VOGU-3710 file (C-alpha; in Angstrom, 3 decimals, decimal comma):
1> mtyqeaanei> 125,662/-1,447/101,806  122,669/0,552/100,599  121,705/1,201/97,007  122,694/4,853/97,299  126,127/3,992/98,676  126,716/1,513/95,847  125,534/4,017/93,222  127,821/6,737/94,582  130,792/4,376/94,551  130,085/3,339/90,942
11> rrvvhaeqls> 129,861/6,973/89,866  133,211/7,564/91,553  134,988/4,682/89,792  133,483/5,660/86,426  134,665/9,247/86,901  138,141/7,944/87,772  138,461/6,417/84,281  138,745/9,918/82,778  136,458/9,226/79,839  134,754/11,655/77,506
21> pvqaqvlevl> 131,416/13,044/78,809  129,338/10,793/76,548  131,370/7,675/77,349  131,159/8,414/81,082  127,385/8,846/80,890  126,933/5,630/78,899  129,173/3,625/81,235  127,438/5,008/84,334  123,987/4,063/83,034  125,185/0,559/82,155
31> alddygfqlt> 126,989/0,092/85,465  123,935/1,131/87,479  121,815/-1,488/85,690  123,130/-4,844/86,837  121,246/-6,750/84,110  122,621/-4,751/81,176  120,801/-4,074/77,885  119,986/-6,107/74,824  122,689/-5,299/72,286  120,405/-4,292/69,424
41> aapsilaasi> 118,309/-2,005/71,640  121,157/-0,580/73,728  121,804/2,605/71,674  118,119/3,550/71,805  117,830/2,838/75,538  120,970/4,818/76,287  119,852/7,719/74,094  116,642/8,018/76,117  118,574/7,762/79,394  121,192/10,462/78,761
51> nrpaeeclea> 119,361/12,589/76,158  121,958/12,079/73,456  121,562/10,926/69,827  121,566/7,158/69,393  124,504/7,445/66,991  126,669/9,044/69,691  125,646/6,362/72,166  126,532/3,603/69,709  129,926/5,172/69,067  130,582/5,518/72,812
61> lteltsadlv> 129,472/1,937/73,375  131,889/0,715/70,710  134,783/2,633/72,254  133,963/1,364/75,759  133,873/-2,198/74,454  137,286/-1,727/72,829  138,615/-0,415/76,159  137,276/-3,544/77,919  134,994/-1,427/80,112  131,896/-2,964/78,520
71> lkisdqyhsr> 131,404/-6,650/77,764  129,218/-8,431/75,224  127,612/-11,597/76,547  125,429/-13,990/74,584  123,000/-16,810/75,246  120,878/-18,924/72,909  118,413/-16,061/72,404  120,291/-12,771/72,068  123,368/-10,741/72,975  123,574/-8,174/75,773
81> vvanyarlgv> 126,021/-5,486/76,820  127,000/-5,133/80,486  129,527/-3,108/82,398  132,771/-4,933/83,118  132,473/-4,878/86,917  135,755/-6,760/87,414  137,605/-4,142/85,357  135,935/-1,315/87,335  136,567/-2,953/90,701  132,877/-3,266/91,598
91> teemrqalrl> 132,352/-5,899/94,279  129,564/-8,489/94,496  128,226/-6,673/97,558  127,782/-3,519/95,450  126,032/-5,474/92,704  123,602/-6,973/95,203  122,912/-3,505/96,572  122,137/-2,319/93,037  119,633/-5,118/92,579  117,896/-4,202/95,819
101> ghptpfeqld> 117,576/-0,701/94,444  115,019/-2,037/91,964  112,378/-3,405/94,353  109,424/-5,414/93,112  106,578/-2,911/92,537  104,103/-5,142/94,376  103,956/-7,298/97,473  102,118/-10,604/97,626  99,919/-10,887/100,700  97,970/-13,844/102,005
111> aphsaeamat> 94,601/-15,080/100,696  91,914/-12,328/100,468  89,885/-13,613/103,422  92,732/-14,982/105,514  93,247/-13,878/109,109  96,257/-11,794/108,107  94,392/-10,068/105,276  91,425/-9,233/107,497  93,698/-7,957/110,275  95,470/-5,577/107,894
121> lhtlfveepr> 92,082/-4,439/106,566  90,906/-3,631/110,087  94,115/-1,685/110,706  93,592/0,213/107,466  90,061/1,217/108,526  91,369/2,596/111,804  94,517/4,369/110,592  93,681/5,780/107,115  92,066/9,256/107,431  91,454/9,790/103,712
131> piylgleits> 88,712/8,013/101,700  88,969/4,269/101,089  87,260/2,619/98,098  86,311/-1,058/98,163  84,914/-3,282/95,437  82,359/-5,799/96,686  80,836/-8,854/95,089  78,082/-9,987/97,482  79,633/-9,126/100,834  77,919/-8,556/104,155
141> hrvfqkleer> 78,560/-5,400/106,156  79,563/-7,663/109,064  82,883/-8,337/107,353  83,922/-4,730/108,014  83,974/-4,734/111,797  85,723/-1,368/112,069  83,427/0,438/109,620  81,207/2,166/112,203  84,238/3,181/114,257  85,851/4,628/111,140
151> alaghmtvfi> 82,691/6,509/110,130  82,257/7,993/113,623  85,843/9,244/113,401  84,813/11,263/110,329  86,591/9,176/107,673  84,837/8,358/104,384  84,502/4,797/103,067  82,960/4,058/99,652  81,768/0,576/98,691  80,998/-0,417/95,095
161> mphrslvaqe> 78,471/-3,247/94,753  77,250/-4,718/91,450  73,651/-4,151/90,388  71,269/-7,055/90,917  71,041/-7,555/87,148  74,776/-8,412/87,064  74,406/-11,261/89,549  73,816/-14,865/88,470  70,229/-16,047/88,817  71,022/-18,569/91,539
171> qkrhyddilr> 72,691/-15,828/93,639  69,907/-13,218/93,480  68,202/-14,360/96,697  71,503/-14,168/98,567  72,152/-10,771/96,979  68,776/-9,488/98,193  69,458/-10,711/101,748  72,889/-9,048/101,825  71,559/-5,776/100,431  68,738/-5,706/102,991
181> gwiqflrdls> 71,330/-6,222/105,699  73,361/-3,290/104,410  70,312/-1,020/104,262  69,230/-1,898/107,796  72,773/-1,437/109,114  73,112/1,965/107,448  69,723/3,172/108,629  70,531/2,202/112,202  73,676/4,334/112,201  73,664/7,874/113,516
191> rparqnirlc> 73,379/10,539/110,840  77,039/11,717/111,178  78,288/8,144/110,762  75,974/7,438/107,821  77,246/10,525/105,994  80,775/9,074/106,031  79,760/5,891/104,216  78,581/5,348/100,657  77,280/2,109/99,207  77,119/2,669/95,455
201> iarvprryly> 75,521/0,394/92,882  77,427/-0,227/89,641  75,471/-1,168/86,524  78,630/-1,867/84,506  80,321/-5,186/85,397  83,821/-4,788/86,781  84,514/-8,193/88,286  88,231/-7,479/88,496  87,602/-4,971/91,310  85,847/-7,460/93,590
211> tsaltpqfvr> 87,492/-7,746/97,029  90,021/-5,018/96,210  90,619/-1,811/98,151  92,073/1,503/97,032  93,752/3,995/99,372  95,777/7,174/98,708  99,031/5,248/99,171  98,422/1,704/97,929  95,940/-0,753/96,448  95,051/-4,230/97,711
221> fdcywydqgt> 94,197/-6,098/94,534  92,672/-9,579/94,485  94,041/-11,607/91,566  91,753/-14,609/91,081  90,436/-16,990/88,396  86,902/-16,245/87,228  86,109/-19,909/86,627  86,639/-20,735/90,309  83,414/-18,911/91,092  84,750/-17,073/94,149
231> trrgvmvkat> 87,217/-14,351/95,047  88,272/-16,216/98,197  90,697/-18,456/96,300  92,633/-15,563/94,820  95,908/-13,967/95,866  95,916/-10,521/97,434  98,586/-8,253/95,950  99,591/-4,907/97,408  100,880/-2,264/94,974  102,165/1,110/96,154
241> kgsslydlvq> 101,317/4,487/94,651  103,708/5,285/91,829  103,531/1,794/90,350  101,754/0,930/87,106  99,332/-1,443/88,863  98,267/1,231/91,340  97,718/3,734/88,538  95,640/1,245/86,542  93,417/0,229/89,475  93,018/3,843/90,590
251> reysetvdas> 91,725/4,772/87,134  89,284/1,870/87,122  87,959/2,946/90,505  87,628/6,530/89,282  85,494/5,424/86,341  83,429/3,072/88,495  82,735/5,624/91,235  81,869/8,238/88,637  79,263/5,942/87,053  77,813/4,359/90,215
261> apllrvwpwa> 74,794/5,721/92,082  74,502/5,841/95,894  71,605/3,840/97,347  68,397/5,837/96,885  66,806/4,355/100,019  69,662/5,571/102,232  71,018/8,720/100,592  68,169/10,198/98,457  69,850/13,590/98,053  73,203/12,079/97,005
271> wtkhvavrfa> 71,352/9,807/94,539  69,437/12,773/93,060  72,640/14,774/92,688  74,380/11,859/90,966  71,538/11,385/88,472  71,262/15,127/87,786  74,988/15,503/87,100  75,286/12,347/85,030  72,242/12,985/82,846  72,338/16,791/82,726
281> pllvtatllv> 73,287/16,930/78,988  70,403/14,617/78,141  67,951/16,749/80,150  69,210/19,918/78,467  68,829/18,325/75,043  65,287/17,156/75,768  64,336/20,591/77,078  65,647/22,320/73,951  63,715/19,939/71,719  60,490/20,568/73,653
291> vafvldksvg> 60,984/24,346/73,515  61,631/24,178/69,768  58,485/22,110/69,206  56,286/24,370/71,378  57,682/27,505/69,768  57,000/26,195/66,291  53,423/25,232/67,166  52,474/28,260/69,251  53,789/31,025/66,976  52,352/29,492/63,839
301> tgsslakyva> 53,540/27,955/60,624  53,631/31,309/58,828  56,316/32,851/61,014  59,746/32,439/59,465  61,399/33,784/62,654  59,857/30,988/64,686  61,125/28,502/62,122  64,655/29,865/62,386  64,584/29,811/66,201  63,161/26,274/66,215
311> vflvglages> 65,839/25,037/63,802  68,511/26,739/65,894  67,278/25,053/69,069  67,153/21,652/67,370  70,714/22,168/66,154  71,746/23,178/69,671  70,141/20,023/71,003  72,055/17,914/68,502  75,298/19,629/69,476  74,549/18,900/73,133
321> lwdmqrsrpr> 74,051/15,223/72,370  77,281/15,117/70,384  79,244/16,755/73,213  77,826/14,256/75,697  78,830/11,317/73,509  82,282/12,747/72,831  83,025/13,374/76,502  82,366/9,792/77,630  85,810/8,323/76,779  87,604/11,074/78,683
331> aprglygs> 89,446/10,189/81,852  87,323/10,768/84,951  88,431/12,925/87,823  91,081/11,444/90,075  89,752/10,130/93,368  92,536/11,791/95,326  92,865/14,980/93,326  95,344/13,518/90,812
//
């Protein structure tokens, strides 16, 4: 039996009880949730579920309990209210189907660098046409064996690598070797392939994104202990779009991509564009201050008009700085147009 079949059958048996509209709604919500609700919070939860006042829900709950359609069960911690499935004629098969209707919002995969994890990553590179975002620690390009094939197919892949200043002192030499390898690999690619890859450098530490990957439909998130010193001993978790974990990781990637600069030595135009967009308010402010200073000096101290214009420009510069500071906490653009 599927979840939908079980839900339809429960709605049918609830309707057969010939209850008032509010009682029927309350009983249906309770019956569709196999775990029930904590007694003290039940009226509030039900009110949000059926868009009725909490007082009406409490009254309906009391009447349903008196009619033996709702049961109160208690353990050593608190009391809960649940639908009386025996009274309604709901079978164990239907209850199991209801539980399957609430799937776990994530799937635990194998270790991040296991054969299974790498195989699924290769498949992802071949099959996903929309951009993929990957957080690196100090990872060689050789790990991504399907990257060139993906780039030649016209599909974008964006890698986020920490800045050298964020790496421990004993790892800097290794970091330099890996980065040189990336640069040489990217330069050896054809121009069309190189335009479908971005290696961006992040100056803000986001260790929690290391070894993760974001796609339009799901995220592969590496959950690991920082004190182990490596991401390889973590657990790879897959969360699908629409889950809270996907939404959280997608936002973190949006902020990271927005603040990270493409490699200057490989994509000079993309780097220039990034810097110009990111620091445009600061450049405008500096320009206004220079114009105000020059205007004040060139026109002369006796000109009141020049003074007014100079003061106005300084005020405009201050406003520009304030707007730049105020806009920083705002949510960045969504990576997939969301």
